[in-house]
DOBATOR-556402 format. One record per residue: residue in one letter; x negated, y negated, z of N, C-alpha, C, O in turn. Coordinates in steps of 0.1 Angstrom, whole numbers, plus 5000, padded with zeros to 4 digits. Layout:
# residues N
aXYZXYZXYZXYZ...
END
This chain:
# residues 95
m281378132909280078252910280878392900282078392897k279678482898279978602896279378692901278478682909e279978792894279678922904279279062892279879052881y278579132893278479222881278079382886277979422898r278079442876278479582880277479652868277379602857l276979742873276179832862277079952851276980062855l277679952843277980002830278180132831279280192833a276380212830275580332827274880302838275180212846w273480412839272480442847271480372839271880302829a270280382844269380342829268280352838268180332850e267280402828265980442830265280312830264980292819l264680162840263580082840262680152837262280262839p262280032830261079952823259579952835259779982847e258579922831257279962837257479842848256979852859p258179732843257879612860258679652873258479612884y259879762866260979782878260979892882261979932888h259979952880259180062892259880062904260180162910r259979992905259579932925261179972933262179962925m261480002944262080042954263279922949264279962943a263179842951263679692957264779792943265579882945y264479722928265279762922265679872919266679882911r265479922921266080082925267580112931268580182929r266980002941268379992952268879872942269079942932m268979792940269979722926271079792921272279792920l269879862917270579932901271680052916272880102914t271180062925272480222928274080102932275280102929d273280032940274679932941275579852933276879852933l274879812927275279772909276079902903277079882898s275580032904276180112895277480172905278380232899h277780172924278680212935279680022930280780062930r279679942928280979782932279979692927278779702928y280679622921280679432921279579352925280279312934m278979302925278179262929277579112927277479072915t277079012939276778912931275378862938274878932946v274878732936273178812935272578722949271378692950p273678692959272878692969273278822975272578862985q273978872973274079032975272979062973272079052982l272779122961271679182954270679122961270179222967m270079032964268978962967268678982987267679002995s269678972989269779073009269679183003268879253010a270179252994269479412997268379432995267679483003s267879392985266679382976265679342986264679422987g265579242993264079162998263479042984262578962985l264479072971263779032963264278862956265578842956k263778762952263778612955265078702936265278802929r265678482941266678512937266178482920266978482911q265078472918265278472901264678642901265678712898e263378732903263878812902264878902901264978992893v265878862912266878912906267778862895268678932891r267278742891268478692876267878792865268578852856d266378802868265278852854265978972852266379012841f265979072871266179182862268079192851268379262841l268979122858269979082855269879112839270279202831d269278962839269378992826268679052819268679002808m267979182820266879292817267979372813268179432802l268679372822270579522823271279472812271379562804d271679372809272279212808271879262785272379322777g270779192785270279222773270179412769269979452757r270379502780270579642774272379692771272779802768e272879582773274679542773274379702780274379812775l273879672798274179792809275479712818276279802822l275979602820275779482830276779472825276779472812i278279462831279779362835279879272841279379292853d280079202841280479092851282079032845282779052835r282178912862283278872863283378802871282678842880e284078672874283778572884284578632896285478712896l283878572905284478592915285578472920285178362917f286878462927287778362928287278342946287078432954a287378182947286678262962288378172969289078092963n288478232983290078242987290278082993289278032997d291278022993291277912996291077883006290677773007s291277953018290777933034290278093036290378183028v289978083048289278203057289978263057289878373053f291678183065293078253069294078323059295178373062d293378323043294178413035293178533033293678623026s291878563037291278683035291478733045291078843045l292378693059292978713072294478853069295078943074r294578753055296678853060296578993063295779083063p298278953065298978923070298578823079299078713080l297478873087297378813101296378663099295478623106g296778623091296178523088296478393089295978283090g297878473090299878303085299778303103299678213112w299778403104300178403127298978313131299378233140i297778303129296878233135296778083132296278003140r297278053115297477913114298677873118298777763122k299777953118300577913126300777863142301377773148a299977973145299777963159298577793165298477713175l297877803151296677703158297077563155296577463160n298277563144299777453144299977413149299777293152a300477533154301777453166301277463183301677423194s299977533177299177463197298477333196298177303207a297977203182298377123177299177003174298876883173a300177073174301276983177301776953192302276853197d301377083198301776993218300876943218301476833215r299476893220298976803217299276653220298476563216
END
Protein backbone atom coordinates (compact mmCIF):
# COMPACT_ATOMS: atom_id res chain seq x y z
CA MET A 1 0.00 0.00 0.00
CA LYS A 2 1.22 3.50 -0.76
CA GLU A 3 1.10 6.76 1.12
CA TYR A 4 0.98 10.11 -0.65
CA ARG A 5 2.09 13.62 0.22
CA LEU A 6 1.80 16.95 -1.56
CA LEU A 7 5.06 18.54 -2.72
CA ALA A 8 3.64 21.99 -3.44
CA TRP A 9 0.28 23.70 -3.11
CA ALA A 10 -1.81 23.56 -6.25
CA GLU A 11 -4.58 25.64 -7.74
CA LEU A 12 -7.30 23.13 -8.41
CA PRO A 13 -8.91 22.92 -11.85
CA GLU A 14 -12.68 23.33 -12.17
CA PRO A 15 -13.77 19.72 -11.53
CA TYR A 16 -11.97 19.79 -8.17
CA HIS A 17 -13.43 22.97 -6.62
CA ARG A 18 -15.49 21.06 -4.04
CA MET A 19 -14.60 21.27 -0.35
CA ALA A 20 -13.76 17.54 -0.22
CA TYR A 21 -10.87 18.06 -2.65
CA ARG A 22 -9.59 21.09 -0.77
CA ARG A 23 -9.69 19.04 2.43
CA MET A 24 -7.60 16.30 0.80
CA LEU A 25 -5.16 18.88 -0.52
CA THR A 26 -4.75 20.32 2.98
CA ASP A 27 -4.30 16.87 4.55
CA LEU A 28 -1.74 15.90 1.91
CA SER A 29 0.20 19.09 2.50
CA HIS A 30 0.66 18.19 6.19
CA ARG A 31 1.35 14.46 6.17
CA TYR A 32 1.58 11.26 4.18
CA MET A 33 -1.85 9.69 3.73
CA THR A 34 -3.21 6.47 2.24
CA VAL A 35 -6.18 6.19 -0.12
CA PRO A 36 -8.45 4.81 2.65
CA GLN A 37 -7.46 7.69 4.95
CA LEU A 38 -8.23 10.21 2.21
CA MET A 39 -11.57 8.51 1.52
CA SER A 40 -12.48 8.71 5.19
CA ALA A 41 -11.42 12.35 5.60
CA SER A 42 -13.06 13.59 2.42
CA GLY A 43 -16.15 11.40 2.15
CA LEU A 44 -15.32 10.68 -1.49
CA LYS A 45 -15.37 7.32 -3.24
CA ARG A 46 -12.17 5.39 -3.96
CA GLN A 47 -12.25 6.21 -7.70
CA GLU A 48 -12.71 9.94 -7.00
CA VAL A 49 -9.70 9.90 -4.67
CA ARG A 50 -7.64 7.92 -7.22
CA ASP A 51 -8.56 10.37 -9.98
CA PHE A 52 -7.56 13.30 -7.78
CA LEU A 53 -4.22 11.69 -6.91
CA ASP A 54 -3.61 10.91 -10.59
CA MET A 55 -4.28 14.54 -11.50
CA LEU A 56 -1.81 15.74 -8.83
CA ASP A 57 0.76 13.17 -9.91
CA GLY A 58 0.37 14.22 -13.55
CA ARG A 59 1.23 17.77 -12.51
CA GLU A 60 4.24 16.43 -10.53
CA LEU A 61 2.83 17.73 -7.25
CA LEU A 62 2.74 14.40 -5.43
CA ILE A 63 5.29 12.12 -3.83
CA ASP A 64 4.55 8.58 -2.71
CA ARG A 65 6.18 5.93 -0.58
CA GLU A 66 5.44 2.35 0.32
CA LEU A 67 3.67 1.85 3.62
CA PHE A 68 5.17 -1.10 5.45
CA ALA A 69 2.75 -2.91 7.74
CA ASN A 70 4.05 -3.96 11.14
CA ASP A 71 4.58 -7.68 11.67
CA SER A 72 1.95 -7.67 14.38
CA VAL A 73 -0.17 -5.44 16.54
CA PHE A 74 2.31 -5.89 19.37
CA ASP A 75 5.16 -4.42 17.31
CA SER A 76 3.28 -1.14 17.00
CA LEU A 77 3.06 -0.91 20.80
CA ARG A 78 6.78 -1.13 21.54
CA PRO A 79 8.11 -1.35 24.25
CA LEU A 80 4.78 -2.17 25.88
CA GLY A 81 4.07 -4.70 23.11
CA GLY A 82 6.95 -6.93 24.16
CA TRP A 83 5.68 -7.06 27.73
CA ILE A 84 2.12 -7.86 26.58
CA ARG A 85 3.39 -10.62 24.27
CA LYS A 86 5.41 -12.21 27.11
CA ALA A 87 2.49 -11.94 29.53
CA LEU A 88 0.08 -13.57 27.10
CA ASN A 89 2.54 -16.33 26.24
CA ALA A 90 3.19 -17.01 29.94
CA SER A 91 -0.51 -17.21 30.75
CA ALA A 92 -1.09 -19.58 27.81
CA ALA A 93 1.77 -21.82 29.03
CA ASP A 94 0.22 -21.97 32.54
CA ARG A 95 -2.97 -23.59 31.25
